[in-house]
RORO-312374 format. One line per field, with one value per residue (C-alpha): residue number from 1; x negated, y negated, z. Coordinates in Angstrom, 1 decimal. Each point is the difference from the previous one (the first is absolute). Layout:
# RORO-312374
vexti <- [NUM, ...];
u <- [X, ...];
v <- [Y, ...];
w <- [Z, ...];
# end
This chain:
# RORO-312374
vexti <- [1, 2, 3, 4, 5, 6, 7, 8, 9, 10, 11, 12, 13, 14, 15, 16, 17, 18, 19, 20, 21, 22, 23, 24, 25, 26, 27, 28, 29, 30, 31, 32, 33, 34, 35, 36, 37, 38, 39, 40, 41, 42, 43, 44, 45, 46, 47, 48, 49, 50, 51, 52, 53, 54, 55, 56, 57, 58, 59, 60, 61, 62, 63, 64, 65, 66, 67];
u <- [14.7, -1.6, -1.6, 0.5, -2.0, 1.0, -1.7, 0.8, -2.3, 1.7, -2.1, 2.1, 2.8, -1.9, 0.2, -2.6, 1.5, -2.2, 1.2, -1.4, 0.7, -2.1, 0.3, 2.9, 1.0, 3.1, 0.8, 3.1, 2.3, 3.3, 2.1, -2.4, -3.1, -2.2, -1.8, -2.8, -0.2, -3.3, 1.3, 0.3, 3.7, 1.4, 3.2, 1.9, 2.6, 2.6, 2.1, 3.2, 2.2, 2.6, -2.3, -0.4, -3.3, -1.1, -3.2, -1.8, -3.0, -2.4, -2.5, -0.6, -1.8, -3.6, -0.1, 2.4, 0.6, -1.1, 1.0];
v <- [35.7, -0.6, 2.5, 0.4, 1.4, 0.4, 1.8, -0.4, 1.0, 0.3, -0.9, 0.2, -2.6, -1.8, 0.8, -1.1, -0.3, 0.2, -1.1, -1.4, -3.5, 0.5, 1.1, -0.8, 1.2, 0.8, 0.4, 1.2, 2.9, 1.2, -2.9, -3.0, -0.6, -2.8, 0.3, -2.2, 0.4, -0.4, -3.2, -1.7, 0.3, 1.3, 2.0, 0.7, 2.7, 1.3, 3.1, 0.2, 3.0, 0.8, -0.6, -3.8, -1.5, -3.6, -1.4, -3.3, -0.8, -2.9, -1.7, -0.3, 2.3, -1.0, 1.3, 0.5, 3.1, 0.0, 3.0];
w <- [-98.3, 3.5, 2.3, 3.7, 2.9, 3.6, 2.9, 3.7, 2.9, 3.4, 3.1, 3.1, -0.3, -2.8, -3.7, -2.6, -3.4, -3.1, -3.4, -3.2, 1.3, 3.2, 3.6, 2.2, 3.5, 2.0, 3.7, 1.7, 0.6, -1.6, 1.2, -0.3, -2.1, -1.4, -3.3, -1.5, -3.7, -2.1, -1.5, 3.4, 0.8, 3.3, 0.2, 3.2, 0.0, 2.5, -0.5, 2.0, 0.7, -2.6, -3.0, 0.3, -0.9, 0.5, -1.5, -0.4, -2.2, 0.9, -2.2, -3.7, -2.5, -0.5, -3.6, -2.9, -1.9, -3.6, -2.0];
# end
């Protein structure tokens, strides 16, 4: 069984995300935001009216999970 840890700190429009894998950060608002994960990937997300959500991830993981 694995363990998880998440903590977010909001600083203006920025959010610093702490997890057991490292530190990531996010920027944006309710409709559009960009996230950088601790393993080097970038995720761009757009939320549209009516509950539609479009997202795209760029990059590959820099490490592999071994449980």
